[in-house]
C-alpha positions in Angstrom: 85.0 98.8 148.7 82.5 98.2 151.6 82.7 94.6 151.4 86.5 94.6 151.0 87.0 96.7 154.2 84.1 94.5 155.9 86.0 91.2 155.1 89.2 92.6 156.4 87.7 93.6 159.7 86.0 90.2 160.1 89.1 88.3 158.9 91.2 90.0 161.7 88.8 89.3 164.3 88.1 85.6 163.4 91.8 84.5 162.3 93.3 86.2 165.3 91.0 85.2 167.9 87.4 84.1 166.8 85.7 85.1 170.1 83.3 83.3 172.2 80.5 85.4 171.1 81.1 84.5 167.5 80.8 80.7 168.5 77.7 81.1 170.6 76.2 82.5 167.4 76.5 78.8 165.9 75.8 76.8 168.8 72.7 75.2 167.1 74.9 72.7 165.6 73.5 69.6 163.9 74.7 66.2 162.3 74.0 67.8 159.0 76.4 70.6 159.4 78.8 68.2 160.6 78.4 66.1 157.5 79.2 69.3 155.3 82.2 70.3 157.4 83.7 66.7 157.4 83.1 66.5 153.7 84.9 69.6 152.9 87.9 68.6 155.2 88.4 65.5 153.6 88.6 67.2 150.0 91.2 69.5 151.4 93.1 66.7 153.2 93.2 64.5 150.1 93.6 67.5 147.7 97.6 67.0 147.3 97.1 63.0 147.0 97.9 62.3 150.6 96.7 62.5 154.1 99.5 63.3 156.3 99.9 62.2 159.9 99.1 65.6 161.5 96.1 66.0 159.4 94.9 62.5 160.2 95.3 63.0 163.9 93.5 66.4 163.8 90.9 65.0 161.7 90.0 62.3 164.3 90.1 65.0 167.1 87.8 67.0 165.0 85.5 64.3 164.7 85.2 63.8 168.3 84.4 67.5 168.9 81.8 67.7 166.3 79.9 64.9 167.8 80.3 66.6 171.2 79.1 70.0 169.8 75.7 68.4 168.8 75.4 66.2 171.5 75.9 63.0 169.4 77.0 59.6 170.1 79.4 56.6 168.8 76.9 56.0 165.9 77.0 59.6 164.8 80.9 59.4 164.8 80.8 56.4 162.7 78.6 58.1 160.2 80.8 61.1 160.1 83.9 58.8 159.6 82.0 57.0 156.8 81.1 60.6 155.2 84.8 61.4 155.3 86.1 58.1 153.6 83.5 58.5 151.0 84.0 62.2 150.2 87.8 62.0 150.2 87.6 59.9 147.0 86.0 62.7 145.0 87.4 66.1 145.2 85.9 67.3 142.0 82.7 68.2 143.5 83.8 70.4 146.1 82.2 73.6 144.6 78.7 71.7 144.6 79.2 70.6 148.3 80.0 74.1 149.3 77.1 75.5 147.6 74.6 73.0 149.1 76.1 73.6 152.6 75.6 77.4 152.3 72.0 77.0 150.9 70.9 74.3 153.3 72.3 75.8 156.4 71.7 79.4 155.3 75.1 80.4 156.1 75.7 84.3 156.4 78.7 86.2 155.3 80.1 86.1 158.6 79.4 82.4 158.9 81.2 81.7 155.5 84.4 83.7 156.3 84.4 82.0 159.8 84.3 78.3 158.0 87.0 79.4 155.5 89.4 80.5 158.3 88.7 77.1 160.0 89.5 75.3 156.7 92.6 77.4 156.2 93.9 76.6 159.7 93.5 72.8 158.8 95.2 73.2 155.4 98.1 74.9 157.4 98.5 72.4 160.0 101.7 70.8 158.4 103.0 74.1 157.9 102.7 74.0 154.2 99.8 75.5 151.9 100.1 73.5 148.6 98.6 74.7 145.2 96.0 71.8 145.2 94.8 72.9 148.7 94.5 76.4 147.8 92.6 75.2 144.6 90.1 73.3 146.9 89.5 76.1 149.3 89.2 78.5 146.5 86.3 76.6 145.2 84.8 76.3 148.5 84.9 80.2 148.8 83.2 80.3 145.3 80.5 77.7 146.5 79.9 80.3 149.4 79.6 83.1 147.2 82.5 85.1 148.7 83.7 87.8 146.2 87.2 86.9 144.4 89.0 90.0 146.0 88.0 89.0 149.6 88.9 85.5 148.8 92.4 86.6 147.7 93.0 88.9 150.7 92.3 86.2 153.1 94.6 83.7 151.4 97.4 86.4 151.3 97.0 87.3 154.9 97.3 83.5 156.0 100.2 82.9 153.6 102.2 85.9 155.0 101.5 85.0 158.6 102.7 81.3 158.3 105.6 82.2 156.1 106.8 84.7 158.8 106.3 81.8 161.4 108.2 79.3 159.5 111.2 81.8 159.0 111.2 82.3 162.7 110.8 78.6 163.5 114.1 77.9 161.2 116.0 80.5 163.1 114.8 79.4 166.7 114.1 75.8 166.4 117.0 74.8 168.8 116.2 77.1 171.5 113.7 74.8 173.5 114.3 71.1 174.3 111.4 69.1 172.4 111.1 66.7 175.1 110.3 69.3 177.6 108.0 71.2 175.1 106.1 67.6 174.9 106.4 66.9 178.6 108.1 63.8 177.8 111.2 62.0 179.5 114.2 61.7 177.2 114.5 58.3 175.6 110.8 58.2 175.0 109.7 56.0 171.9 108.3 57.3 168.7 105.0 55.8 169.6 105.0 57.6 172.9 106.0 60.7 171.3 103.2 60.3 168.7 100.6 59.6 171.5 101.6 62.7 173.4 101.6 64.9 170.4 97.9 64.0 169.6 97.0 64.5 173.1 98.5 68.1 173.3 97.2 68.8 169.7 93.6 68.0 170.9 94.3 70.2 173.9 95.6 73.4 172.3 94.7 73.4 168.7 92.7 76.8 168.2 90.1 75.2 166.0 89.1 72.7 168.7 89.2 75.5 171.5 86.9 77.6 169.2 84.4 74.6 168.9 84.4 74.4 172.6 83.7 78.1 173.1 86.9 79.1 174.5 87.4 83.0 175.1 90.0 85.0 172.9 92.8 84.8 175.6 92.7 81.0 175.9 92.7 80.5 172.0 95.5 82.9 171.4 97.6 81.2 174.2 96.7 77.6 172.6 97.9 78.8 169.1 101.2 80.0 170.4 101.6 76.7 172.5 100.6 74.5 169.3 103.3 76.2 167.3 105.7 75.0 169.9 104.2 71.6 169.9 104.5 71.3 166.3 108.1 72.4 166.1 109.0 69.9 168.9 107.3 67.0 167.2 108.8 67.6 163.8 112.5 67.7 165.5 111.6 64.5 167.4 110.2 62.9 164.2 113.3 63.4 162.3 115.6 62.1 165.0 113.6 59.0 166.0 112.7 58.0 162.5 116.3 57.8 161.1 
């Protein structure tokens, strides 16, 4: 029961805001840790057999920010890209990769939960949490040594949050002009929409803001803005790709 309550407390703080203090704790970042993160992200992205446009765009931005975090260079980014391309071809060793990550980086319980929240945000970026994605992240939790009841509670909380958001999106998606949300002129081409969408995701995605050490207020505002951006992009994608 102690661990269950502790996990809930940690989850609410991490999933809702992941404060600047938490990320200061992990500022000693390295290429090794970046490789583990990219390896696991690759397996999550490929778990349902495809990497969609949103996931590909976000992964590219995450590579940039991981390199920035450990003060790397273009060669390091190419190394991470190669790791991603290799690891996405084998999703069966996800438990082993997660186990090595925890062991070699000596991840604490707090660090492990923090990473799972990060991976769940990545999985939910397209608004859908597939059975395959859940299986992969479940194996990551097992590799990190998280108790099953804590893992299921985290999953349930995320699914409830995103289901509620999806219902509100369906009810309110026509309230805001998608061109206005994306700061584009009406008549913009789909290529222009995609470029602007990627720029805005990079600017407002909470995971990227967390990596940069943003405070709670900025992360919450970014999360809200990103929801509007995703909704606007989905509307224009349907309209312009008919």
